N, C-alpha and C positions, 0 to 999 in steps of 0.2 A: 568282595567275593573271595572265598577260600580257594586254595589250590585244587581241592578235590571237586570243585564245581564242574559241570558239563561245559566243554569248550566248543565253540563254533568251528575253530580251526586249530591246527597245531602251531602255526607261526603267523603272526601279523607283523608286517614290515611297514613302518610309517616313514614315508619319504622315498621317492623313486629317482634319486640321482644315480650316478653310476654304481655307487656302493650299495644302495638299497635295492636297485634292480638286480645286481649280481647276486645278492643275498637271497632275494625272492626266487630267482631263476634256479640257483643251485639247490635251494631247499625243495623246490618243486621237483627237480630231477631226482632228488633223494627219496621221493615218495611221500613227502609231508604235505598236508593240506595247508595251503598258503593263501592269505589275503594280503594285498598290498594297498596302501592308501596314499594318495597324493592329490593336491589341488589341481595340478595340470599333468596328469600322467603321460600324455602324448607329446609334451613339449620336448624339443631337442635341447639338450643342456647348453647353456650359454658359454661357459668357460672353455679354454683350450687346455687339454690334459696331455701331459707328457711324462715319460719315465724312462728308466733304464730297461732295456729289453729283458735282461735276465731276472728282473723283478716279477714279470708277468707269470701267472699260473699256466701250467701246461695245457689246461683245458680251454684256454682262450684261443680262438682261431686267429690266424695271421691277418684276416680281413679286418680285424679291429685296429690294425696299425695303418696310419695314413702315410707316414714318411719315416725314413730311417737315416740317422747320422752315424756312420761307422765310428768316427773318432772326433767327438765334439771338442771344441777349443775353449780353453780358459785363458783369459788375459789378466794377469796381475802385474807385477813388475816385469815379468817375462811371459812368453807364450808357453802354454802347456797343452799338449795333445793327449786326450784321455783315451786309452785303448780299451774302451768299454762301449759297445753300441747303445745308442740312445734312440728313442722314437717319440713321435707325436701320435697320439691315438686319434683314430677316426671316430667322431661322435656318432655318425650314422652307422658305421661298421660295428662299433661297440654295442650300440643299442640293438642292432639286428642279431648280434651274437648272444643276446640275453633275452630271448623270447619268454613271455609269460602266458603261453597258450593255456596251460592247465591250472593257472592260478586265478583267483578272483581279484580283479582290480577295481577299487572303489575310488571314484572322483569325489574329493571332499577335503576339508580342512579338519585336522584333529584338534579338538579342544581339551582333551584329557588323554594322557598317555601313561598308563600304569603298567605294572608287571604283567597283568593278565587282561586288562580292559583298555579298549580304545573307544573314546566317544567322539563323534563327528559333529560338526556345526549344524547339520540337518537333523540332529537328534538320534541318529543311528548309533548302535553300540555293537562292537565286535569283541567277543570273548575268545581269548587265545591261550594256549598252554604257555607260549612264550611270545613276548612282544619285543621287537627290535626297533629302537629309535635311531633312524638314520637321516634325520632332517637337517643335518649340517650344523654349523656353528651358531651360537648365540651372538647378539650384537657385540660390537667391538669395544666401545667405550674407551677407556684409557689403558687397555691391555696391550701387551707387546704384539706387534702386528706385522703382517706381510701386506705391502701395498704395491700395486703395479698398474701401469697404464700402457696398454698395448695398441699399436697401430698396424693395420694389415696393409702391406705394400705389395704391388705386383713384383713377381720374381725378377723380371728384367730390370726394374728400377732398383731393387735391392742388391743386385749382383756386385756392385763395388764393395759391399761389406760381407754379404752372405751368398755364396753360390749354391747350386743344387748339390745336395749330399753333404753340405757343411752346416755347422751350427755353432753359435756362440752361447755357451752355457753360462758363463760369467765373464763379462767384459768390464774390467775396472779401470780401463785406460781413462785418463783425466780429460775426457772430451765432452762431458755433459754440461759444462758451464758452471758447475758448482765450485765454490771456493773452499779452501782448506778449513775454514771455520763454519762450514755448513754440514749437516748430516749427510752421510755418504749414500750412494745408490749405484747400482750396476746395470748393465744392459744384458738382457736375455733375448736371443734372436734365433729362430729356427724356421726352416721351410715347412709348410703345412701339408704339402702333397696335393694341393689344389691350384697351384700356380701363384700362390701368395706366400709371403714371408711375414712373420710377426716380429716387430721390434718392440720390446717391452722393457721400459726402465723400471727397476724393482728396488724396493727398500725392505730390509729385514730387521726386525728387532726394536724399532722405535715404538715408544708408548703412544698409542693413538694413531700410529701410522703417519705416512707422508701424503699430503694433499695431491689429488689428481692433477691439478693445474701445474704444480711443481714438477711432477713426474713427466707430464706431457712436454713441458718446456725443456726438460733435460733430454728427453728422447729426440726432439727436433734438433737440439744442439749437436747431438752425436751424429745424426744423419747429415747435417750440414757440414760437419767436419770431414765427411767422406764424399762431399759433392752431391748428396742426395737431397733433392728438393721435392716437397709434396704439394698437392693441390689444396689440401685442407678438407677434401671430401672423402678421404679414406675411412673405411669402417674402423671402429675402435672397440676395445673391451677394457673393463676396469675390474680390479681385484682389491679387496680391502677386508681382511679377516684376521682374527686373533691366532697367535701361534702357540699359546700356552694352555690349550684345553687339556686337562689332566686325564689319565686313565680312570675308569670308574672303579669304585671300591668293591671288593668281593663281599658277597653275603648280604647285600642290601636288597630290600623288597622294592625293586624298581624295574622298569623296562630296561633292556640291555642296550646301552648306548654303543653304536657301532660306526665305524668310519671316522671322519673328522670329529664328530660329536663324542666319540668314544676314545679319544686320546691318540688316534692314529694319524693326526696331523703332525708331520715332522717339525719339531720346534726350530730347527736350524735351516730348513729349506722351504717349508710351506707345501711340500708334496704329501698327498695322502691316498690317492686313488689306487696306485699299484700295491701298496702295502695292504690296503683294505681288500682288494681283489684276492691277494695271496692268502688272506686270513679267513675268507668266507667259509671254506670247507672245514677249518678248525672249529668254527662256531657251530656249524651244522652237525659235525661228528659228535661234538659235546652233547648236543640235544639228543641225538639218537642213542647215546650211551648213558644218558641220565646224569651227566655231569654239568657243573656250572660253567656256562660259556665264558663268563668274565674270568674265572680262574684259569681256564684253558688259554684264553687269548692273552692274559697278562700274568704269566708266571713271574717269580721274583727277578729272574735275570732280565726279562723285558722291561720291568718297572725300573730296574737299575739303569738300563740303557736310556730310558726316558729321562730319568733324573740327571744323568750326565749330559744329555743333549740340551736339557734346560739350562745347564750351566754354560753351554756353548751359545745358546740364544742370548743370555744376559751379556756375555762377552761381545757378541756381534753388535748388540744394541748400544754399546758405548764407545766403539772405535771411530777414528777418523778415516777418511778415504785412504790416506797414506798407510795407516796402520792396517786397514783391511787388506790392502794390496800385499803388504809384508806377510800377514797371517796366511793368506791364501797361497802365496808362493811357498811358504813352509808346508802347508797342508798337502799340496799337490805333488810334493816330492815323497810322500808316504807310499808304502806298499799298496798294491791293489786291494788286499784284504783290509788294510787300515782305512783306505778311502771308502770301501763298501761299508765298513762298520759305522762310520759317521753318516754316510749319505743314504743308506738304505737298509742295512741288516737290522732285523727286529730285536735280536737278543744276543748279539756277539759283544758282550760287555768287556771281555778281556782285550780284544783288539781295539775297541773304542777307547778304553782307558789309556792304552798305549799311544794311540794316535793323538789323543787330546794332549797328553803330556808332552809328546815329541813336537807337536805343533807349537805349543807355548815355548818349549826349550829352543826351537830353531827360529823363532820370530826375532828379528833384529831391527833396531837397536835393543839392547837388553832392557832399558827402562820401559819399553812398550809392553813387556810381559806383565808388568804390574796392572796395566789397564785391562789386559785380557782376563786376568784372574780376579779383578775387582778390588784390588788394593788401592787403586787410585782412579779418579774420574768415574766413580761408580754411577753417578747420575748425570753423566754428560748427555746432552740433548734432551734432558727431561724438560718438558714444557717449552721446547724451542718454538718460537713464533715465526712461521714462514712468512706471514704478512709484514713483519717488521725486520726481516732479514736484511743485512747490509748488502749493497751492491758490490760484489767482489770484482777484482780486475778481470777474472775469467768471464764475468757477465757483461763487461762493458763492450 
């Protein structure tokens, strides 16, 4: 179908996760005719979503936030308090902040998603001036991954480690039972605002990811080190997705990939929702002004930031636990702008380049810097077999 053909709608959004729903909502408010497609449009999203508060767009109401951590903690070789408020999003509050009252919502699975045509499994066809593909990420395979196993614990049980208003953004303390010759992982733990705390052992950068059974074992080891015993009936969540989804190319005749599917998954942290929410209006304004959304979302400086972060991902994926601790100790002595450039800024390439250089330069001992930049141990942990892993002294 040519671009000049009659369109049913201005925008068709395929996928109604937080990113797709926000895109459909803001396009609707901008006066565009919107159709959204999802197999289960009324399902409440399973994952826990968190972000820095200053990343969220001004139009998002405070009811979308479930809990706030004014100064989250990072444990590497030493303790770091980050003077930057962090929050956990309320899945219910976020959904209610993004109503689709004046949009058409179709329940169905898309079997064809092109630049201007979406076909559904029931045979229906939607013609749109622009199609956004927000269905999330493809299957993992052997790509570099984020893997996490989260356990939801009552706040009073969690108090020895995480009290109300506190949070562990990265906890690298050697309490998870993993030995020095095993791939590293850290603990992420924040209160969710509903009387529970999530304890989530997380691995970043391994090809194919870390198995859930290994992550769960490490989480339980950490809790036991602080005297926290669980019943085994606590709810859990699992995450397992690629970190290396590239930005789309400009000028291609395709649906516009947006959100994690469109390169907005942060390669070094696994975060994507806040950045996607912040960029929704950029995409919509491009449509209204007749410009290419991909070109507006991904100018050269943003692509350079992505390229540099990918180098950071490769570095993360080959470090040992001890090296990871040294590297994060170096990183969290950087300026607030430098930390933001790596953790969240979409296009601050000058500050990102400086903080990456300084992080490598201040990581000690000196020889570990060769691992960070890939001159040595480039393929460490490649095809590591967790089933055949030796029993270290830490596990006995």
